[in-house]
N, CA, C and O of each residue as an XYZ file, in Angstrom:
896
protein
N     140.409   -170.224    128.294
C     140.098   -169.791    129.654
C     138.616   -169.966    129.916
O     137.803   -169.744    129.019
N     138.239   -170.366    131.150
C     136.822   -170.486    131.456
C     136.168   -169.120    131.435
O     136.808   -168.114    131.739
N     134.896   -169.081    131.076
C     134.225   -167.795    130.944
C     133.999   -167.074    132.255
O     133.708   -165.879    132.259
N     134.129   -167.783    133.377
C     133.903   -167.148    134.664
C     132.555   -167.519    135.230
O     131.683   -167.996    134.504
N     132.374   -167.304    136.532
C     131.126   -167.721    137.172
C     129.947   -166.853    136.732
O     130.102   -165.681    136.390
N     128.779   -167.463    136.753
C     127.549   -166.735    136.483
C     126.992   -166.211    137.800
O     127.051   -166.899    138.819
N     126.458   -165.008    137.781
C     125.932   -164.383    139.000
C     124.454   -164.058    138.820
O     123.988   -163.776    137.716
N     123.743   -164.106    139.918
C     122.356   -163.654    139.913
C     122.335   -162.146    139.871
O     123.357   -161.504    140.111
N     121.180   -161.568    139.567
C     121.087   -160.104    139.508
C     121.370   -159.495    140.877
O     121.917   -158.397    140.976
N     120.988   -160.224    141.941
C     121.276   -159.739    143.288
C     122.751   -159.742    143.607
O     123.220   -158.895    144.368
N     123.504   -160.689    143.033
C     124.943   -160.751    143.248
C     125.683   -159.745    142.381
O     126.788   -159.323    142.725
N     125.083   -159.354    141.253
C     125.691   -158.351    140.376
C     125.636   -156.974    141.023
O     126.550   -156.167    140.859
N     124.571   -156.712    141.752
C     124.341   -155.380    142.316
C     125.517   -154.885    143.161
O     126.004   -153.786    142.897
N     126.008   -155.635    144.171
C     127.142   -155.123    144.961
C     128.423   -154.969    144.150
O     129.263   -154.130    144.476
N     128.583   -155.772    143.095
C     129.765   -155.643    142.240
C     129.773   -154.269    141.567
O     130.823   -153.639    141.448
N     128.597   -153.807    141.126
C     128.495   -152.534    140.413
C     128.415   -151.339    141.363
O     128.810   -150.231    140.999
N     127.912   -151.556    142.567
C     127.683   -150.435    143.490
C     128.968   -149.728    143.900
O     128.944   -148.549    144.251
N     130.091   -150.446    143.857
C     131.354   -149.798    144.222
C     131.636   -148.604    143.322
O     132.160   -147.588    143.777
N     131.286   -148.727    142.038
C     131.519   -147.637    141.089
C     130.270   -146.819    140.825
O     130.355   -145.635    140.500
N     129.098   -147.451    140.965
C     127.825   -146.784    140.670
C     126.908   -146.915    141.885
O     126.054   -147.800    141.912
N     127.067   -146.057    142.883
C     126.306   -146.200    144.132
C     124.793   -146.153    143.936
O     124.047   -146.691    144.755
N     124.337   -145.522    142.870
C     122.896   -145.370    142.675
C     122.276   -146.503    141.870
O     121.077   -146.471    141.594
N     123.060   -147.497    141.489
C     122.522   -148.587    140.682
C     121.497   -149.371    141.498
O     121.622   -149.495    142.717
N     120.509   -149.883    140.831
C     119.460   -150.665    141.490
C     119.078   -151.832    140.587
O     119.406   -151.848    139.401
N     118.389   -152.797    141.159
C     117.923   -153.935    140.370
C     116.965   -153.465    139.289
O     116.990   -153.979    138.170
N     116.123   -152.493    139.612
C     115.160   -151.992    138.614
C     115.891   -151.329    137.451
O     115.442   -151.430    136.309
N     117.029   -150.640    137.722
C     117.803   -150.014    136.642
C     118.414   -151.080    135.734
O     118.405   -150.942    134.511
N     118.945   -152.144    136.339
C     119.527   -153.223    135.528
C     118.445   -153.872    134.675
O     118.670   -154.166    133.500
N     117.277   -154.095    135.259
C     116.181   -154.707    134.500
C     115.702   -153.785    133.388
O     115.306   -154.244    132.316
N     115.740   -152.480    133.650
C     115.355   -151.527    132.606
C     116.310   -151.626    131.421
O     115.870   -151.642    130.271
N     117.608   -151.694    131.688
C     118.588   -151.816    130.600
C     118.390   -153.109    129.832
O     118.583   -153.155    128.617
N     118.004   -154.164    130.545
C     117.714   -155.421    129.857
C     116.462   -155.285    128.988
O     116.430   -155.778    127.861
N     115.436   -154.616    129.514
C     114.202   -154.452    128.737
C     114.428   -153.622    127.479
O     113.687   -153.744    126.504
N     115.470   -152.766    127.509
C     115.815   -151.957    126.348
C     116.720   -152.708    125.371
O     117.124   -152.155    124.349
N     117.037   -153.965    125.684
C     117.844   -154.773    124.785
C     119.328   -154.476    124.831
O     120.061   -154.856    123.918
N     119.788   -153.801    125.882
C     121.202   -153.423    125.963
C     122.061   -154.518    126.581
O     123.272   -154.555    126.359
N     121.458   -155.393    127.339
C     122.166   -156.515    127.936
C     121.225   -157.707    127.935
O     120.024   -157.560    128.159
N     121.778   -158.892    127.683
C     120.941   -160.102    127.564
C     121.568   -161.231    128.369
O     122.271   -162.067    127.801
N     121.334   -161.278    129.670
C     121.901   -162.349    130.486
C     121.244   -163.695    130.164
O     120.143   -163.762    129.619
N     121.955   -164.750    130.519
C     121.380   -166.083    130.357
C     120.222   -166.259    131.337
O     120.110   -165.547    132.335
N     119.379   -167.215    131.023
C     118.276   -167.550    131.912
C     118.455   -168.983    132.399
O     118.641   -169.901    131.600
N     118.398   -169.163    133.695
C     118.459   -170.510    134.258
C     117.138   -171.221    133.972
O     116.150   -170.555    133.662
N     117.086   -172.554    134.066
C     115.823   -173.272    133.853
C     114.695   -172.753    134.733
O     113.521   -172.826    134.370
N     115.070   -172.229    135.894
C     114.048   -171.675    136.795
C     113.531   -170.324    136.331
O     112.530   -169.831    136.850
N     114.221   -169.704    135.331
C     113.814   -168.405    134.820
C     114.611   -167.251    135.374
O     114.473   -166.121    134.904
N     115.455   -167.515    136.379
C     116.250   -166.439    136.970
C     117.371   -166.017    136.029
O     117.907   -166.832    135.278
N     117.720   -164.728    136.078
C     118.803   -164.210    135.252
C     120.146   -164.676    135.788
O     120.339   -164.787    136.999
N     121.071   -164.947    134.878
C     122.424   -165.325    135.246
C     123.397   -164.491    134.416
O     123.459   -164.625    133.194
N     124.156   -163.627    135.095
C     125.046   -162.683    134.420
C     126.472   -163.228    134.396
O     127.036   -163.583    135.431
N     127.038   -163.286    133.199
C     128.435   -163.672    133.023
C     129.318   -162.441    133.234
O     128.815   -161.318    133.208
N     130.643   -162.630    133.446
C     131.546   -161.475    133.576
C     131.437   -160.513    132.395
O     131.549   -159.300    132.572
N     131.219   -161.048    131.187
C     131.087   -160.164    130.018
C     129.838   -159.298    130.128
O     129.843   -158.149    129.689
N     128.775   -159.835    130.707
C     127.551   -159.046    130.901
C     127.801   -157.912    131.888
O     127.304   -156.800    131.708
N     128.578   -158.202    132.938
C     128.865   -157.177    133.947
C     129.750   -156.085    133.350
O     129.541   -154.902    133.617
N     130.738   -156.477    132.541
C     131.576   -155.476    131.858
C     130.722   -154.616    130.933
O     130.946   -153.411    130.822
N     129.758   -155.222    130.280
C     128.860   -154.492    129.379
C     128.029   -153.486    130.165
O     127.838   -152.352    129.725
N     127.540   -153.901    131.321
C     126.772   -152.988    132.170
C     127.645   -151.818    132.619
O     127.192   -150.673    132.639
N     128.887   -152.104    132.977
C     129.797   -151.020    133.390
C     129.974   -150.012    132.252
O     129.941   -148.801    132.473
N     130.161   -150.521    131.044
C     130.336   -149.626    129.894
C     129.100   -148.749    129.707
O     129.218   -147.537    129.526
N     127.926   -149.356    129.748
C     126.671   -148.615    129.547
C     126.510   -147.545    130.620
O     126.178   -146.399    130.319
N     126.746   -147.923    131.866
C     126.561   -146.993    132.979
C     127.576   -145.851    132.922
O     127.250   -144.716    133.268
N     128.801   -146.143    132.489
C     129.808   -145.083    132.352
C     129.429   -144.107    131.242
O     129.606   -142.898    131.385
N     128.913   -144.630    130.146
C     128.504   -143.750    129.047
C     127.360   -142.831    129.480
O     127.287   -141.677    129.057
N     126.477   -143.349    130.319
C     125.380   -142.516    130.824
C     125.888   -141.490    131.833
O     125.548   -140.310    131.748
N     126.700   -141.940    132.785
C     127.142   -141.063    133.874
C     128.155   -140.017    133.432
O     128.050   -138.846    133.798
N     129.145   -140.448    132.639
C     130.256   -139.565    132.305
C     130.045   -138.750    131.038
O     130.615   -137.670    130.888
N     129.224   -139.267    130.123
C     129.072   -138.612    128.824
C     127.622   -138.299    128.465
O     127.355   -137.707    127.420
N     126.677   -138.698    129.336
C     125.252   -138.404    129.123
C     124.762   -138.871    127.752
O     123.919   -138.221    127.134
N     125.293   -139.994    127.285
C     124.852   -140.493    125.985
C     123.446   -141.076    126.111
O     123.156   -141.774    127.082
N     122.572   -140.801    125.149
C     121.238   -141.408    125.167
C     121.333   -142.898    124.876
O     122.317   -143.365    124.302
N     120.312   -143.637    125.272
C     120.330   -145.085    125.095
C     120.455   -145.480    123.625
O     121.070   -146.497    123.306
N     119.877   -144.684    122.732
C     119.956   -145.000    121.310
C     121.403   -145.044    120.843
O     121.788   -145.940    120.091
N     122.207   -144.081    121.283
C     123.613   -144.034    120.883
C     124.397   -145.157    121.559
O     125.251   -145.784    120.932
N     124.106   -145.411    122.841
C     124.784   -146.497    123.547
C     124.482   -147.828    122.875
O     125.356   -148.687    122.762
N     123.237   -147.994    122.428
C     122.868   -149.234    121.735
C     123.707   -149.410    120.466
O     124.146   -150.517    120.153
N     123.925   -148.312    119.740
C     124.769   -148.388    118.544
C     126.181   -148.804    118.912
O     126.815   -149.565    118.181
N     126.683   -148.309    120.045
C     128.032   -148.647    120.490
C     128.144   -150.135    120.818
O     129.081   -150.802    120.379
N     127.189   -150.651    121.589
C     127.299   -152.058    121.998
C     127.061   -152.997    120.820
O     127.584   -154.111    120.798
N     126.271   -152.553    119.840
C     126.094   -153.373    118.635
C     127.407   -153.469    117.859
O     127.726   -154.517    117.297
N     128.167   -152.372    117.829
C     129.493   -152.418    117.206
C     130.408   -153.373    117.970
O     131.159   -154.140    117.367
N     130.339   -153.321    119.286
C     131.162   -154.201    120.108
C     130.794   -155.660    119.869
O     131.668   -156.526    119.835
N     129.503   -155.934    119.702
C     129.064   -157.303    119.429
C     129.610   -157.821    118.107
O     129.787   -159.026    117.931
N     129.876   -156.914    117.183
C     130.418   -157.302    115.874
C     131.942   -157.309    115.866
O     132.568   -157.491    114.822
N     132.529   -157.108    117.040
C     133.981   -157.118    117.140
C     134.634   -155.820    116.737
O     135.840   -155.785    116.495
N     133.855   -154.741    116.659
C     134.380   -153.442    116.254
C     134.522   -152.531    117.467
O     133.901   -152.756    118.506
N     135.339   -151.513    117.319
C     135.579   -150.562    118.396
C     134.590   -149.402    118.284
O     134.529   -148.751    117.241
N     133.821   -149.133    119.329
C     132.900   -147.988    119.252
C     133.669   -146.677    119.244
O     134.790   -146.624    119.751
N     133.096   -145.615    118.680
C     133.796   -144.319    118.651
C     133.962   -143.772    120.053
O     133.064   -143.918    120.882
N     135.093   -143.146    120.335
C     135.286   -142.569    121.673
C     134.316   -141.415    121.889
O     134.203   -140.542    121.029
N     133.616   -141.394    123.015
C     132.689   -140.289    123.274
C     133.446   -139.016    123.568
O     134.534   -139.048    124.143
N     132.872   -137.899    123.174
C     133.489   -136.607    123.427
C     133.041   -136.101    124.782
O     131.844   -136.055    125.067
N     133.986   -135.723    125.613
C     133.657   -135.194    126.925
C     133.428   -133.694    126.827
O     134.314   -132.981    126.356
N     132.271   -133.183    127.256
C     131.997   -131.755    127.175
C     133.021   -130.942    127.963
O     133.467   -131.356    129.033
N     133.382   -129.799    127.430
C     134.305   -128.908    128.127
C     133.640   -128.303    129.348
O     132.435   -128.051    129.343
N     134.422   -128.066    130.398
C     133.893   -127.454    131.606
C     133.319   -126.081    131.288
O     133.981   -125.240    130.679
N     132.084   -125.871    131.709
C     131.444   -124.589    131.471
C     130.725   -124.499    130.149
O     130.141   -123.460    129.840
N     130.746   -125.566    129.348
C     130.045   -125.520    128.064
C     128.544   -125.462    128.292
O     128.029   -126.073    129.229
N     127.849   -124.735    127.444
C     126.399   -124.654    127.567
C     125.775   -125.918    127.023
O     126.373   -126.571    126.168
N     124.559   -126.299    127.500
C     123.917   -127.521    127.007
C     123.760   -127.546    125.496
O     124.015   -128.576    124.872
N     123.345   -126.433    124.893
C     123.145   -126.412    123.446
C     124.468   -126.616    122.715
O     124.517   -127.301    121.693
N     125.540   -126.019    123.238
C     126.842   -126.184    122.599
C     127.305   -127.626    122.696
O     127.896   -128.155    121.754
N     127.037   -128.277    123.847
C     127.390   -129.679    124.008
C     126.620   -130.527    123.013
O     127.196   -131.410    122.378
N     125.318   -130.272    122.866
C     124.510   -131.023    121.915
C     125.060   -130.879    120.501
O     125.119   -131.851    119.748
N     125.461   -129.663    120.147
C     125.892   -129.400    118.778
C     127.212   -130.079    118.451
O     127.482   -130.390    117.291
N     128.046   -130.315    119.481
C     129.355   -130.899    119.235
C     129.403   -132.376    119.584
O     130.487   -132.959    119.584
N     128.300   -132.989    119.874
C     128.281   -134.396    120.289
C     128.547   -135.294    119.093
O     127.665   -136.020    118.634
N     129.785   -135.234    118.594
C     130.243   -136.088    117.495
C     129.346   -135.981    116.276
O     129.185   -136.951    115.536
N     128.756   -134.802    116.060
C     127.943   -134.591    114.882
C     126.578   -135.247    114.947
O     125.848   -135.257    113.956
N     126.223   -135.793    116.097
C     124.948   -136.472    116.200
C     123.857   -135.486    116.546
O     124.120   -134.334    116.894
N     122.605   -135.967    116.443
C     121.474   -135.115    116.770
C     121.451   -134.841    118.269
O     122.029   -135.616    119.032
N     120.800   -133.763    118.721
C     120.754   -133.434    120.144
C     120.147   -134.574    120.961
O     119.405   -135.410    120.445
N     120.483   -134.580    122.243
C     119.983   -135.589    123.155
C     118.458   -135.520    123.238
O     117.886   -134.443    123.404
N     117.810   -136.674    123.122
C     116.351   -136.755    123.199
C     115.986   -137.881    124.149
O     116.212   -139.053    123.847
N     115.423   -137.530    125.293
C     115.041   -138.513    126.291
C     113.537   -138.448    126.547
O     112.968   -137.363    126.664
N     112.903   -139.605    126.631
C     111.518   -139.634    127.092
C     111.524   -139.402    128.598
O     112.581   -139.421    129.227
N     110.353   -139.185    129.173
C     110.281   -138.978    130.622
C     110.809   -140.214    131.358
O     111.521   -140.093    132.355
N     110.460   -141.380    130.867
C     110.928   -142.617    131.498
C     112.449   -142.707    131.448
O     113.085   -143.062    132.440
N     113.028   -142.389    130.302
C     114.483   -142.438    130.173
C     115.144   -141.385    131.052
O     116.190   -141.643    131.647
N     114.540   -140.198    131.139
C     115.103   -139.133    131.968
C     115.189   -139.575    133.420
O     116.197   -139.337    134.086
N     114.144   -140.213    133.910
C     114.129   -140.695    135.289
C     115.178   -141.779    135.489
O     115.896   -141.782    136.489
N     115.263   -142.704    134.528
C     116.206   -143.810    134.655
C     117.648   -143.328    134.579
O     118.483   -143.747    135.381
N     117.950   -142.450    133.624
C     119.333   -142.010    133.439
C     119.788   -141.099    134.578
O     120.920   -141.218    135.047
N     118.932   -140.204    135.021
C     119.315   -139.238    136.060
C     119.283   -139.840    137.457
O     119.982   -139.365    138.352
N     118.466   -140.900    137.657
C     118.322   -141.482    138.986
C     117.402   -140.682    139.885
O     117.299   -140.968    141.078
N     116.732   -139.682    139.328
C     115.828   -138.845    140.101
C     114.493   -139.558    140.275
O     114.076   -140.323    139.405
N     113.830   -139.312    141.385
C     112.514   -139.912    141.590
C     111.482   -139.195    140.722
O     111.642   -138.022    140.385
N     110.436   -139.910    140.372
C     109.387   -139.314    139.542
C     108.717   -138.149    140.272
O     108.363   -137.143    139.657
N     108.544   -138.295    141.592
C     107.898   -137.230    142.373
C     108.717   -135.938    142.319
O     108.156   -134.850    142.192
N     110.046   -136.060    142.414
C     110.895   -134.867    142.356
C     110.864   -134.253    140.964
O     110.873   -133.030    140.825
N     110.829   -135.091    139.934
C     110.738   -134.563    138.572
C     109.441   -133.798    138.381
O     109.432   -132.728    137.772
N     108.352   -134.336    138.895
C     107.062   -133.646    138.795
C     107.145   -132.275    139.453
O     106.613   -131.296    138.929
N     107.819   -132.206    140.613
C     107.953   -130.928    141.316
C     108.848   -129.964    140.540
O     108.569   -128.766    140.489
N     109.922   -130.476    139.935
C     110.783   -129.617    139.121
C     110.013   -129.053    137.931
O     110.204   -127.895    137.558
N     109.148   -129.863    137.339
C     108.334   -129.388    136.227
C     107.316   -128.361    136.713
O     107.047   -127.372    136.029
N     106.760   -128.596    137.878
C     105.768   -127.647    138.416
C     106.408   -126.294    138.688
O     105.769   -125.254    138.532
N     107.684   -126.314    139.100
C     108.417   -125.073    139.369
C     109.028   -124.484    138.096
O     109.731   -123.475    138.150
N     108.754   -125.123    136.946
C     109.250   -124.668    135.640
C     110.775   -124.636    135.582
O     111.373   -123.760    134.957
N     111.386   -125.611    136.249
C     112.833   -125.752    136.167
C     113.233   -126.772    135.113
O     114.332   -126.706    134.564
N     112.346   -127.711    134.832
C     112.584   -128.754    133.838
C     111.350   -128.867    132.960
O     110.222   -128.836    133.453
N     111.564   -128.999    131.668
C     110.448   -129.170    130.735
C     110.970   -129.809    129.459
O     112.164   -129.729    129.170
N     110.087   -130.445    128.691
C     110.527   -130.981    127.393
C     110.958   -129.837    126.484
O     110.608   -128.678    126.706
N     111.723   -130.188    125.461
C     112.113   -129.171    124.488
C     110.877   -128.587    123.839
O     109.860   -129.265    123.691
N     110.970   -127.336    123.455
C     109.823   -126.621    122.884
C     109.273   -127.366    121.669
O     110.013   -127.712    120.748
N     107.962   -127.606    121.684
C     107.304   -128.281    120.578
C     107.616   -129.758    120.484
O     107.436   -130.365    119.429
N     108.089   -130.354    121.597
C     108.479   -131.755    121.584
C     108.065   -132.411    122.887
O     107.818   -131.734    123.885
N     107.991   -133.739    122.871
C     107.717   -134.499    124.085
C     109.014   -135.011    124.720
O     108.981   -135.690    125.747
N     110.163   -134.680    124.100
C     111.444   -135.180    124.574
C     112.176   -134.140    125.416
O     112.024   -132.934    125.221
N     112.974   -134.640    126.356
C     113.788   -133.790    127.218
C     115.216   -133.757    126.677
O     115.726   -134.761    126.179
N     115.849   -132.600    126.781
C     117.197   -132.423    126.270
C     118.249   -132.535    127.350
O     117.959   -132.903    128.489
N     119.486   -132.212    126.975
C     120.621   -132.332    127.880
C     120.507   -131.391    129.079
O     120.931   -131.731    130.183
N     119.932   -130.208    128.858
C     119.809   -129.279    129.982
C     118.884   -129.838    131.050
O     119.139   -129.669    132.243
N     117.801   -130.510    130.629
C     116.887   -131.124    131.596
C     117.598   -132.233    132.361
O     117.430   -132.361    133.573
N     118.392   -133.033    131.656
C     119.135   -134.107    132.316
C     120.124   -133.541    133.325
O     120.250   -134.064    134.432
N     120.830   -132.469    132.948
C     121.797   -131.867    133.873
C     121.115   -131.393    135.148
O     121.623   -131.611    136.248
N     119.963   -130.744    134.998
C     119.249   -130.216    136.164
C     118.783   -131.363    137.050
O     118.877   -131.276    138.274
N     118.279   -132.442    136.444
C     117.801   -133.583    137.226
C     118.944   -134.254    137.984
O     118.789   -134.621    139.149
N     120.090   -134.416    137.323
C     121.249   -135.029    137.986
C     121.720   -134.149    139.140
O     122.009   -134.651    140.226
N     121.797   -132.849    138.910
C     122.219   -131.920    139.967
C     121.223   -131.939    141.123
O     121.621   -131.943    142.288
N     119.933   -131.949    140.804
C     118.908   -131.971    141.854
C     119.046   -133.217    142.723
O     118.933   -133.148    143.947
N     119.293   -134.362    142.074
C     119.454   -135.604    142.852
C     120.696   -135.541    143.731
O     120.649   -135.935    144.897
N     121.806   -135.051    143.188
C     123.045   -135.020    143.959
C     122.990   -134.004    145.092
O     123.572   -134.224    146.154
N     122.289   -132.887    144.872
C     122.179   -131.882    145.926
C     121.363   -132.392    147.111
O     121.517   -131.911    148.234
N     120.499   -133.364    146.854
C     119.695   -133.922    147.948
C     120.578   -134.552    149.014
O     120.204   -134.584    150.186
N     121.751   -135.058    148.619
C     122.652   -135.670    149.596
C     123.238   -134.628    150.544
O     123.754   -134.972    151.607
N     123.156   -133.349    150.158
C     123.631   -132.254    151.014
C     122.474   -131.520    151.694
O     122.650   -130.438    152.254
N     121.296   -132.126    151.635
C     120.142   -131.519    152.280
C     119.542   -130.360    151.519
O     118.777   -129.577    152.084
N     119.880   -130.234    150.231
C     119.354   -129.135    149.422
C     118.212   -129.669    148.559
O     118.380   -130.627    147.806
N     117.059   -129.037    148.682
C     115.869   -129.525    147.996
C     115.366   -128.498    146.986
O     116.095   -127.586    146.595
N     114.110   -128.658    146.570
C     113.514   -127.770    145.567
C     113.553   -126.319    146.009
O     113.723   -125.419    145.186
N     113.397   -126.090    147.298
C     113.419   -124.716    147.813
C     114.754   -124.049    147.498
O     114.786   -122.880    147.114
N     115.855   -124.783    147.656
C     117.172   -124.226    147.367
C     117.377   -124.076    145.856
O     118.020   -123.131    145.400
N     116.824   -125.015    145.092
C     116.932   -124.907    143.634
C     116.203   -123.675    143.112
O     116.609   -123.086    142.111
N     115.129   -123.289    143.789
C     114.420   -122.062    143.367
C     115.328   -120.854    143.487
O     115.292   -119.962    142.639
N     116.144   -120.816    144.534
C     117.092   -119.701    144.688
C     118.128   -119.719    143.576
O     118.508   -118.668    143.061
N     118.588   -120.918    143.203
C     119.544   -121.039    142.096
C     118.898   -120.586    140.797
O     119.529   -119.919    139.976
N     117.627   -120.956    140.617
C     116.915   -120.551    139.401
C     116.792   -119.032    139.322
O     116.967   -118.450    138.251
N     116.494   -118.391    140.445
C     116.366   -116.935    140.458
C     117.687   -116.275    140.085
O     117.709   -115.278    139.363
N     118.795   -116.837    140.582
C     120.111   -116.307    140.227
C     120.374   -116.476    138.737
O     120.906   -115.577    138.087
N     119.996   -117.640    138.196
C     120.189   -117.897    136.766
C     119.351   -116.947    135.926
O     119.797   -116.481    134.878
N     118.133   -116.656    136.384
C     117.256   -115.737    135.640
C     117.872   -114.338    135.582
O     117.798   -113.661    134.557
N     118.477   -113.916    136.684
C     119.136   -112.593    136.687
C     120.322   -112.580    135.722
O     120.518   -111.616    134.982
N     121.107   -113.651    135.734
C     122.269   -113.710    134.856
C     121.850   -113.808    133.390
O     122.495   -113.230    132.516
N     120.763   -114.545    133.122
C     120.259   -114.627    131.744
C     119.811   -113.242    131.272
O     120.003   -112.884    130.110
N     119.213   -112.469    132.181
C     118.804   -111.110    131.836
C     119.990   -110.231    131.491
O     119.924   -109.411    130.575
N     121.084   -110.410    132.237
C     122.295   -109.636    131.954
C     122.845   -109.970    130.558
O     123.258   -109.081    129.813
N     122.842   -111.269    130.219
C     123.345   -111.688    128.908
C     122.468   -111.123    127.803
O     122.980   -110.595    126.816
N     121.157   -111.225    127.954
C     120.235   -110.708    126.937
C     120.434   -109.212    126.739
O     120.414   -108.719    125.611
N     120.623   -108.499    127.834
C     120.831   -107.054    127.749
C     122.157   -106.731    127.060
O     122.250   -105.780    126.285
N     123.178   -107.536    127.352
C     124.503   -107.272    126.789
C     124.547   -107.496    125.275
O     125.207   -106.748    124.554
N     123.844   -108.525    124.797
C     123.912   -108.851    123.357
C     122.802   -108.171    122.563
O     122.762   -108.298    121.339
N     121.906   -107.457    123.228
C     120.801   -106.805    122.522
C     121.282   -105.889    121.395
O     120.676   -105.897    120.324
N     122.352   -105.093    121.590
C     122.809   -104.226    120.481
C     123.329   -105.017    119.269
O     123.492   -104.454    118.187
N     123.588   -106.322    119.452
C     124.153   -107.132    118.371
C     123.096   -108.021    117.705
O     123.432   -108.883    116.893
N     121.835   -107.812    118.046
C     120.799   -108.758    117.615
C     120.613   -108.817    116.096
O     120.074   -109.796    115.582
N     121.049   -107.791    115.379
C     120.895   -107.799    113.921
C     122.135   -108.337    113.200
O     122.158   -108.421    111.972
N     123.144   -108.693    113.958
C     124.353   -109.219    113.329
C     124.162   -110.692    112.973
O     123.426   -111.395    113.666
N     124.810   -111.177    111.906
C     124.630   -112.568    111.482
C     125.141   -113.581    112.493
O     124.681   -114.723    112.502
N     126.083   -113.189    113.346
C     126.657   -114.116    114.324
C     126.049   -113.928    115.702
O     126.719   -114.156    116.709
N     124.798   -113.519    115.762
C     124.170   -113.247    117.056
C     124.152   -114.486    117.946
O     124.338   -114.374    119.158
N     123.928   -115.680    117.357
C     123.892   -116.906    118.160
C     125.259   -117.180    118.772
O     125.358   -117.584    119.931
N     126.312   -116.959    117.990
C     127.672   -117.153    118.507
C     127.959   -116.178    119.644
O     128.546   -116.555    120.659
N     127.544   -114.927    119.471
C     127.741   -113.931    120.528
C     126.983   -114.328    121.793
O     127.498   -114.190    122.903
N     125.769   -114.816    121.620
C     124.945   -115.207    122.763
C     125.591   -116.368    123.519
O     125.642   -116.358    124.749
N     126.079   -117.358    122.789
C     126.700   -118.512    123.435
C     127.995   -118.118    124.134
O     128.278   -118.581    125.238
N     128.781   -117.256    123.481
C     130.046   -116.845    124.094
C     129.808   -116.043    125.362
O     130.468   -116.272    126.376
N     128.872   -115.105    125.314
C     128.571   -114.296    126.504
C     128.031   -115.180    127.628
O     128.370   -114.986    128.795
N     127.189   -116.149    127.271
C     126.640   -117.055    128.277
C     127.747   -117.853    128.951
O     127.769   -117.992    130.174
N     128.660   -118.374    128.149
C     129.740   -119.175    128.716
C     130.658   -118.326    129.588
O     131.140   -118.804    130.615
N     130.907   -117.089    129.203
C     131.744   -116.203    130.017
C     131.083   -115.929    131.369
O     131.757   -115.906    132.399
N     129.772   -115.722    131.364
C     129.056   -115.484    132.619
C     129.112   -116.731    133.500
O     129.306   -116.625    134.711
N     128.944   -117.917    132.896
C     129.015   -119.164    133.653
C     130.398   -119.335    134.274
O     130.514   -119.726    135.435
N     131.440   -119.046    133.509
C     132.801   -119.184    134.023
C     133.073   -118.186    135.142
O     133.707   -118.523    136.142
N     132.590   -116.950    134.970
C     132.764   -115.940    136.017
C     132.030   -116.346    137.285
O     132.547   -116.194    138.391
N     130.809   -116.868    137.111
C     130.010   -117.307    138.261
C     130.745   -118.420    139.016
O     130.850   -118.370    140.241
N     131.256   -119.427    138.285
C     131.954   -120.538    138.927
C     133.210   -120.067    139.649
O     133.479   -120.492    140.773
N     133.985   -119.183    139.003
C     135.210   -118.688    139.620
C     134.909   -117.896    140.885
O     135.607   -118.036    141.889
N     133.881   -117.071    140.840
C     133.512   -116.285    142.031
C     133.020   -117.181    143.159
O     133.316   -116.932    144.328
N     132.269   -118.224    142.809
C     131.786   -119.168    143.830
C     132.965   -119.831    144.529
O     133.014   -119.882    145.758
N     133.913   -120.338    143.748
C     135.093   -120.982    144.327
C     135.868   -120.001    145.191
O     136.331   -120.352    146.276
N     136.008   -118.769    144.707
C     136.753   -117.754    145.450
C     136.091   -117.456    146.789
O     136.770   -117.359    147.811
N     134.794   -117.312    146.787
C     134.063   -117.011    148.025
C     134.150   -118.165    149.018
O     134.291   -117.937    150.219
N     134.066   -119.405    148.526
C     134.082   -120.559    149.416
C     135.471   -120.847    149.986
O     135.599   -121.544    150.992
N     136.511   -120.309    149.343
C     137.870   -120.537    149.804
C     138.332   -119.493    150.805
O     139.424   -119.605    151.362
N     137.512   -118.481    151.036
C     137.912   -117.434    151.973
C     137.901   -117.967    153.409
O     138.211   -117.229    154.344
């Protein structure tokens, strides 16, 4: 069978936008600069993407969007695919799982570590909005590190998506205040158990219960 027509990067963009509305030429070029996709080059120097390159981009973008896999892990997956092997199925986080719990169960791998550049690229958030989120102390690198974790990525993705509903940093501050109150309730509830060996388990369980209660109450109120 013929390999299929080659497309320019501009022609690839509308093909991907149906599934990934936020995709941009700069995002595709970023993935290429990271060595995740290697399109052919025409004699003129322009990129030419084969159908296999487009399928590869779809896989990479799905792993980022649906499973929040870091580029390092995605690179391992596509290298396996290049060798004719099947990459491991990504684990989908359970609804209501806390970021730390998701990190701990991510197929036994180390927690998510994103540079600022990767955080912006993966989340689709503008650098200016990220700077404002950091100024409001809603997003920050992990303690003692220059890398951002899964919780930072979740907040950035939510912040970008809320913008489509006209909700900006001002509204996120209200959400943060609500979260601070709920975190205080959890800390107060588990304080009598702080000397027990399973204190971390108790903290995670109480946190998840509060998150589930919050979500259920929100849905209930909006359905009235």
